[in-house]
C-alpha positions in Angstrom: 0.1 0.0 0.3 1.3 3.4 -0.7 2.9 5.6 1.9 1.0 9.0 2.3 2.8 12.3 2.8 0.6 15.5 3.6 2.3 18.7 2.9 0.7 22.0 4.2 1.0 25.6 3.1 -0.3 28.5 4.7 -0.9 29.8 1.4 -0.1 29.0 -2.2 2.0 31.1 -4.3 2.3 30.9 -8.1 6.3 30.3 -7.9 5.5 27.0 -5.7 3.1 25.6 -8.5 6.0 23.8 -10.6 7.9 22.5 -7.5 4.7 20.7 -6.2 3.7 19.2 -9.9 7.2 18.1 -9.8 7.3 16.7 -6.1 4.1 14.9 -6.9 5.5 13.1 -10.1 8.6 12.1 -8.0 6.7 10.8 -5.0 4.3 8.8 -7.3 7.6 7.4 -9.1 8.3 6.1 -5.6 5.0 4.6 -4.6 4.3 7.8 -2.4 1.1 9.5 -2.5 1.2 13.4 -2.0 -1.9 15.1 -0.5 -1.2 18.8 -0.4 -3.5 21.2 1.0 -3.1 25.2 1.7 -5.3 28.3 2.7 -5.4 31.8 1.9 -3.0 34.5 2.7 -3.6 37.4 4.9 -5.5 40.4 3.4 -2.2 42.1 2.5 -0.6 39.1 1.1 -3.7 38.6 -1.1 -3.3 42.3 -2.1 0.2 41.1 -3.8 -1.5 39.0 -6.7 1.0 36.4 -6.2 -1.7 33.6 -5.4 -2.2 30.6 -7.4 -4.3 27.5 -7.4 -3.8 23.7 -7.8 -6.4 21.7 -9.1 -5.6 18.6 -7.1 -4.7 20.1 -4.1 -7.3 20.6 -0.8 -8.4 23.9 0.4 -8.1 24.6 4.2 -10.5 26.9 6.0 -8.1 29.7 7.3 -9.0 32.1 10.0 -6.5 35.1 11.2 -6.5 36.9 14.6 -4.3 39.5 16.2 -3.6 41.3 13.4 -2.6 38.4 11.5 0.3 37.3 14.4 -2.4 34.0 14.7 -3.2 32.0 11.9 -5.6 29.0 12.6 -6.1 26.2 10.0 -7.6 22.8 11.3 -5.3 20.2 9.8 -6.9 16.9 11.2 -9.2 16.1 8.5 -6.5 16.1 5.5 -4.0 14.2 8.2 -6.4 10.8 8.2 -4.0 7.9 7.2 -0.8 10.1 6.5 2.4 8.6 7.3 4.2 12.0 7.5 3.2 15.5 7.8 5.1 18.2 6.7 4.6 22.0 7.6 6.4 25.0 7.7 7.8 26.7 10.8 5.9 29.7 11.8 5.2 30.8 15.2 1.8 32.2 13.8 0.6 28.7 12.9 -0.8 27.3 16.0 -2.6 24.3 14.7 1.2 22.8 14.0 1.8 22.4 17.8 -1.0 20.0 18.3 0.7 17.5 15.7 4.1 18.5 16.9 3.3 18.2 20.5 0.0 15.9 20.9 0.1 11.8 20.4 2.5 10.2 17.8 0.4 9.5 15.2 2.4 10.0 12.3 5.9 11.5 11.6 6.0 15.3 11.4 8.8 17.0 9.2 9.3 21.0 9.5 10.0 23.1 6.2 11.5 26.3 6.2 15.0 28.5 7.0 15.3 27.2 10.4 15.2 31.1 12.0 13.8 34.5 11.0 16.9 35.7 9.2 15.9 39.3 9.9 14.6 38.6 13.5 16.4 39.2 17.2 17.8 35.8 18.0 17.5 37.1 21.8 13.5 37.8 21.3 11.3 35.7 22.8 9.8 34.6 19.7 13.1 33.5 18.3 13.5 31.5 21.3 9.9 29.8 21.3 10.6 28.9 17.5 14.1 27.3 18.5 12.3 25.3 20.7 9.3 24.3 18.6 12.0 23.7 15.9 13.4 20.6 18.1 9.9 19.0 18.2 9.9 17.0 14.6 11.1 13.9 13.0 12.8 15.6 10.1 13.6 19.0 8.7 13.8 20.2 5.2 16.0 23.6 5.2 16.0 26.0 2.2 19.6 25.9 1.8 23.3 25.2 3.1 22.7 28.4 4.8 19.8 26.8 6.9 21.5 23.7 8.0 23.6 25.7 11.1 20.3 27.4 11.9 18.6 24.0 12.4 21.6 22.5 14.5 21.6 25.5 16.7 18.0 24.5 18.2 19.4 21.5 19.0 18.0 19.4 16.2 20.0 16.4 14.8 22.3 17.0 12.1 21.4 13.4 10.2 17.8 14.3 10.0 18.2 17.4 7.9 17.3 17.6 4.2 18.6 20.5 2.2 16.5 21.1 -0.7 18.8 23.9 -2.6 15.3 26.2 -3.0 14.5 27.3 -6.4 11.8 28.4 -8.8 10.9 27.2 -12.3 13.6 28.8 -14.4 12.6 26.9 -17.5 10.7 29.0 -19.7 13.1 32.0 -18.8 16.1 29.8 -20.2 14.2 29.2 -23.4 13.3 32.8 -23.8 17.0 33.2 -23.3 18.3 31.0 -25.7 16.1 32.1 -28.4 17.4 35.8 -28.2 19.2 36.7 -31.6 21.8 39.6 -31.9 19.1 41.6 -33.7 16.7 41.3 -31.0 19.3 42.5 -28.7 20.3 45.4 -30.7 16.9 46.4 -31.1 16.1 46.2 -27.5 19.0 48.2 -26.2 18.4 50.9 -29.1 14.6 51.2 -27.8 16.0 51.8 -24.3 18.4 54.0 -25.3 21.5 51.9 -24.4 24.7 52.5 -26.0 27.7 49.9 -26.5 29.4 50.3 -23.7 29.1 48.0 -20.2 25.7 47.9 -18.6 25.1 47.2 -14.7 21.5 46.0 -14.1 19.6 46.1 -11.0 16.7 43.7 -11.3 14.2 43.4 -8.2 12.3 45.5 -5.8 13.1 49.0 -4.9 13.1 49.0 -1.1 15.6 49.7 1.6 17.1 46.5 2.4 18.3 46.5 -1.3 20.4 49.5 -0.7 19.2 51.5 -3.7 21.5 54.8 -2.3 24.6 52.7 -1.9 23.8 51.3 -5.4 23.3 54.9 -6.8 26.4 55.9 -5.4 28.4 53.3 -6.7 27.3 53.9 -10.2 28.3 57.4 -10.2 31.9 56.3 -9.0 31.9 53.6 -11.7 30.7 56.1 -14.3 33.6 57.8 -13.1 36.1 55.4 -13.9 34.3 53.6 -17.0 33.2 56.7 -19.3 31.0 54.3 -21.4 29.5 52.7 -18.5 25.4 52.8 -18.3 22.8 52.0 -15.4 19.9 50.3 -16.1 17.1 49.9 -13.1 14.4 47.5 -13.2 11.6 47.3 -10.9 9.2 49.1 -8.7 8.9 49.6 -4.8 8.8 52.6 -2.1 11.9 53.9 -3.3 10.8 54.2 -7.0 11.0 57.9 -7.0 14.5 58.2 -5.8 15.5 55.9 -8.8 13.5 58.2 -11.1 15.0 61.4 -9.8 18.4 59.6 -10.3 17.9 58.9 -14.1 16.6 62.1 -14.9 19.4 63.8 -13.4 22.0 61.6 -15.1 21.6 60.7 -19.0 23.5 57.4 -18.7 21.2 56.0 -16.1 17.7 54.4 -17.3 14.5 53.5 -15.6 12.6 50.5 -17.3 10.0 50.2 -14.5 8.6 46.5 -13.8 9.5 44.1 -16.8 8.4 40.5 -17.2 8.7 37.9 -19.6 10.9 38.7 -22.8 11.2 42.0 -21.6 12.8 40.9 -18.6 15.0 38.3 -20.2 16.1 41.0 -22.8 17.0 43.6 -20.0 19.2 40.8 -18.4 20.7 40.0 -21.5 21.8 43.3 -22.3 23.6 43.9 -19.1 27.3 43.3 -18.5 27.1 42.7 -14.7 24.1 42.6 -12.3 24.5 44.9 -9.4 22.9 44.4 -6.0 24.7 45.6 -3.2 21.8 44.6 -0.6 19.5 41.9 0.0 20.0 39.1 -2.7 17.1 36.0 -2.5 16.3 34.0 -5.1 16.9 36.6 -7.7 20.2 35.2 -8.0 18.7 32.4 -10.3 18.1 35.3 -12.7 21.7 36.2 -12.9 22.5 32.5 -13.3 19.8 31.6 -16.0 20.7 34.5 -18.2 24.6 34.4 -17.5 24.9 38.0 -16.1 27.5 37.9 -12.8 26.0 39.5 -9.9 28.1 41.7 -7.8 26.8 42.2 -4.3 28.1 43.1 -0.7 28.9 41.2 2.5 26.1 43.5 4.2 24.4 40.6 6.5 20.9 41.0 5.0 21.0 38.0 2.3 18.5 35.5 2.1 19.7 31.6 2.1 20.0 31.5 -1.6 22.8 33.9 -1.3 25.0 30.5 -0.5 24.8 29.7 -4.2 26.8 32.7 -5.1 30.4 31.4 -5.1 32.5 34.8 -5.2 35.1 34.9 -7.7 33.4 32.0 -9.6 29.8 32.6 -10.3 29.7 35.9 -9.2 31.2 38.4 -6.7 30.5 39.4 -2.6 32.7 42.2 -1.9 33.7 43.8 1.4 30.8 46.3 2.3 32.4 49.4 1.7 31.4 51.8 -1.4 35.3 51.6 -2.3 35.6 47.8 -2.8 32.2 47.4 -4.5 33.1 49.8 -7.2 37.0 48.7 -7.4 35.5 44.9 -7.9 33.0 45.7 -10.3 35.2 47.9 -12.5 37.5 45.3 -12.6 35.1 42.4 -13.4 33.3 44.4 -16.0 36.2 45.7 -18.2 37.9 42.1 -18.4 36.8 40.1 -20.8 38.7 36.9 -19.8 37.1 37.1 -16.5 33.7 38.0 -17.2 33.8 35.0 -20.0 34.8 32.8 -17.4 32.2 34.1 -14.8 29.2 33.6 -17.4 30.0 30.1 -18.0 30.1 29.4 -14.1 26.6 30.9 -13.8 25.2 28.7 -16.7 26.6 25.8 -14.9 25.0 26.9 -11.7 21.5 27.3 -13.4 21.6 23.7 -14.2 22.1 22.6 -10.6 19.6 25.0 -8.8 16.3 24.0 -10.6 12.8 23.1 -9.2 13.3 19.5 -10.5 16.4 19.0 -8.7 14.8 20.5 -5.7 11.7 18.5 -5.9 14.1 15.2 -5.8 15.7 16.4 -2.8 12.6 16.7 -1.4 11.5 13.2 -2.3 14.7 11.9 -1.0 14.2 13.5 2.4 10.8 11.8 2.5 11.8 8.5 1.9 14.4 8.6 4.1 12.2 10.2 7.2 9.6 7.5 6.2 12.4 4.5 6.9 13.9 6.0 10.1 12.2 5.8 13.6 10.4 8.6 14.9 12.4 11.0 17.2 9.9 13.6 18.0 8.7 12.3 21.5 12.2 12.3 22.8 13.2 15.7 21.3 14.5 17.7 24.5 12.3 20.9 25.3 
């Protein structure tokens, strides 16, 4: 009889659909049934318009109280007959606690970063999360960055599976491979880009991205590389700052938010990707479109920063303007180094795929199902 694995998501986002489709197939090939259930996000999250539906999944009743700090999603009905329940580690998910601390009916695995990367490790919220993190039979960490965070909670290291978090980049790669020199030349002409090196910023325009640092760096780069141009792509709270900068400097261009082929053409037109602030899954854009990323050791990054191998598929400089500018200029003015890094980006793109993420998840599920439960023995 097939084993049954239940995966719960508080809400479903569009970028997870391909992963769950792949995971369902991977598990079916191992004679494991996947039951996926999800609810609704908060009103603010629903306003992002990034939600999605999966026809074969189940919908969970969802209720938020205390200004969204507590989320109630009854799980028992979808857990009937389960061999393994996988839930995310969020303090607001109070229904998880019964399944973690109640009678052992099935194994329970946790999925997440291992800690709130922007939180205060000394706060009661993070202390509570570390205690709850121990009450599981298995852990699925986003990246290798998550492993030590999970281990710090006291969880056994031999029960951790690293997923290498990814999104579906297959369509982006197809679009990138289809670009002709004429397509690229036409797009650059329309956007007013010259023939010199282009530094692109692609992402949301908010404080953690350090837009002010980036604009200062662009001016310093331009002083050393006279034909350098800056291309800003994105939207967010600091949009007006970017628009004002681009109006003042004719070599700086603001394209707003781009999607699909336009986004890929913007990346293909760039020499380097400039992001001195928070780096997350956007690093996959760098890899797929073979545009080496230049960032800083700023302490703001999401777990996906571990995919960057400084000096190989991108650069992480010291967190100073001088270092950032110096190393950025050296890279974009060295054709040999650029070519080597572009090849490394392409190789990394084939490693961090949604299919490989699903395979890693399925491997962890198999190992968990074959291992004895340890949840009830976890120290509190």
